[in-house]
N, C-alpha and C positions, 0 to 999 in steps of 0.2 A: 589441468587446461592450460595452455601455453596463454602467457601473458598478453604476447601479440595477436592472437586469434581476432580480437575486435579491437584493440587499439590501433594498428596497423593497417584493418581491412576499413575501417571507416573512418570518414570524414571529420577534420576536427571537431523514488515516497507508500451439566443440569438436565433441562427438559427441552422436549421438541414436539412442534406441533405437526413434525411432519405427517402424521396421520392423516391430518387435515389439509397437508398440501396441494395447492392448486396451480395451474399453469397462469402466470400472469399477463394477461393479455395486452400489457403495455409494453411489453418485453417480444422482440421476434424470435421464432425458435421456440422451443419445448422447454422453456425456460421453469423450474419448480420453486415459487416461495414458500420459505419456513422461516420459523421462530425457534429458536434455542433459548433455555434459559440458563444463565451462567450462574454460578455458585452464590453470589449474593442476591441473586431475583431479578438482576437485570436481562431483559429479553433482548436478544441479538438477531437482529433481519440477517439473513442469508438466502441465497438463490444457488442451484445447482444445474448444469446444463451438461447434457449426455448421460451418460451411466457411470454414475459416481461409484467408484471399486473396480471399474473395468482399464485398470494401467494407471499410473502414477497421474494425479489429478493435477491442474494448473490454479492455484489459489492466490485471486485476486485481491489485495489491499489497498485501499483509496489512501488518499493524503489527509491532512489536517482539516476540517470541515469540508472535504468531501465526501462522496458518497458512490454506491454502487453505480445508480442513476446517471448520475453526473459526471463520472469517470469512466467507468468502465463498461456501459453499456452498448457502447460501439464498438467493442472488439470483443464481447463473449461470442458471438457465431461463429467468426472466423477461428478463435483460440477452441473452440467446442470441435472444431471438426477433427482435429489433432488427438486432443485430451480433454477427458473431461473436465468441467469448470466449476469451481466452488469462490463465491463471489459474497464478500459479506460488507455490512455497514458497521463500522466501530461503535462502540458504546458512544453513547451523544452526539451521534451522527446518522443523519437520515433517514431510516426508517428503525432504528433501533433506539433503544432505553436509553436513559442516563442515571448513571450512577449517582449515591448520595453524597459521595467522596469527592466529586470532580474528578477529571481525567490524572490517570498517572500510567506511566509506561508499562509499569506493573500489571495493572488492572487490562491495560489495552493488550498488552503481548499474551496476559493469561487467557483472555478470551477468544484468542485467535488459536492458542495450543487446546484449549476446552472445546472448540466448536470440530477441530481436526480428531480429536479424541472421542467425541460424541458420533463422528461419522465414521471413524474407523477406518480414515485412510491416512495414507501415507507410507513414504516420502514423497513429498510434494514439490511439485515445481513451484516457488513463493514466488510472487511478483507484485514489487509493491511500488507504487508513487509516493516520494517524498517521504511523509512520516509510514506509511506503509513498509518503506524499505528497511527502517530503523526499527521496526516492528518485527521485518524476517531476520534482521540480525540477532535479535534477542532470542526470537523465535530456535535458530541453527544453533546456538549457544548452549540455550537450556534444553532445548528437546530437537537434537539433531537427528534423532530417530524418525523425525516427521518434516523434513527436509533434504532433498535430493537435491535441489540447485535452488541459489538465490539471483533474482535480477532485479536490480533496485534501479528506480530512475529521478534522480532531482530531488537526492536524500540528502539532508543536511545534517551532517555526523557532528561537526565540531562547532559546536555553541559558544560562542565567546560572549561576555557580556554587549560588546558593540551590536553583534548580530541579533541577540537576544531583543535589545531597545530598538532597532529599526524594524524587527519584524510586529513587537507591541504596536508600534506606530500605525501599522497596518489593519491590526485586531480591535476597532472602535467602532460598534456599530451604530453609533450616531455617525459618527463621519461617514460609513459607509453608505448609510441612507442619503446621507446631502450629498455627498461627492463623487457616489459611484451607484448611481440606481438599478443599473442593469445586474450589477453583483450583487445587490440586495433583492432584488428580484431572483436573480439565480438561487441565493440563500433558505427565500423563503418558499420556493419550490422545492428544493431539496430536503429541508429540516423544519418546514411549516414555518406559517406567516406569524404565529404566535411565540414561536420557542426559538427562532434564529436567532433573535438580538441577544439572548441568553446563553446558546451556547457558542457563540464568538466570545461572548464576555468567559466563560469556562475554557474556550481554546488560548485567550489571553493569558490567563491564570496559569496553563499547563506550561506555555511557551515561557512565561517567567519564570518556572523554575528548570527549564532546561541546560543552564549554565552548570547550575549543582546535579542534577539528576543523569546529565548525561555519562553514558558509556565510555571508561578510559579506554585510549587505541589500545593498550595491551592488551585487554580483554577480548577487545574484537579480532584481533588476530588469532585466536582461538577456534575461529571459523572454520571448519573443514569443509565443508562444500563448495564446490565451483560457483563463483559469483562475476557476476557481470555488474561493474558499476557505471552507470548511463545518466550523461549528463548533456544538459543543450549547451552550445558555445555561448547563448547569450542570455543563459540564467542566471536572473538578477541576485540569489540567493546563495546559489550554491557554484562558486567560480570552479571554472574548469581544472584550477591547481589544488584546490581542494579535495576535487573527487580524486585525482591523480594520487593524492597524497593517500587517501583512505584505499584505492586501490593498492599500492604498494604496502600498504599496512598487513593485507590479508593475503594468506597463503596460497591461495589459489583463484587467482582473480582476473579478471579484463577489463579493459578501460575501453568504454563507446561514447564517442561525442559527435552528436546530432546536430548537422549545421543548422543555422538560421531558426534555432528551438529556445524559448524563452521560457520560465521554469513553470507556468500556467501547463498542464497538461494537455490542453486542449489545441496546444502549438504543435504536439511530436504528431508527426503524418503516420495514419494507421496503417498502410501499407509497410511501411518500413519497419514499424514497431513489430508489426505479428511476424514478418519474415524473417529479423533476428532472433525473436523468441522461438519460433520454429525451429531455426538453426541452432538454438542453444541446447532447447530440451530433447530435438533428435540426436544431438550428439550424446550426451549426458544418458540417454536411453538406450545407446548402443555401449556405451562403456563398461566392462565386466563390472 
């Protein structure tokens, strides 16, 4: 894929209960919601839209402290019009269970791979927001046969001690409840009123380890699938030059800079995102 394709044309993250799966009345369309049990027993929530197995699926991965309901529900109908969609809540997020040992990159990426193995799908068009994009990189490196393309938006790849410290200042549940009650209400809705504070603390512990746990750039350069690195021009966490550096490190990547978009996924315009994804996936599907 020519790097200028997206950079020049655009303005400056086990066991299944599938037998008992039922349509979810809270989502439009024919969503089927299911649970899959990871190797360590954690129940992973996922939903499918369209006929999984009929062509390359689009796999949607949320960001840290996000969920299918909070970040992807508005997009699944449009995306499933062209590709079957698989969307999952990461462990420790949304309607999935919590692991005993906290959050690790290995467990999170392993859950994505395990679910795709369980469903028998791939290679897939992986679409990840923030942390979801990071997991897409890991999946593409460790299980390349499962990844046809990777689209990541707002993915923080370079974790310096300063970036870790700045992020940790935003991951105090008491401060969130006192200063940002609307965000606290959103977290309660997505994760449960009783457990969202513990999940924020688990997310903080995860971020605190990112400086040491992060993937070396040289290893990421082994990613062979076509990639789009997308970022908002007002992203507070991922500067555009950081996204450009990651694009340059990957062998088959384009850069998409979205105008007037911050890090929060809700600032991305739905129609623009869907149009870009459809074009990217259509080009990959047509390639030999």
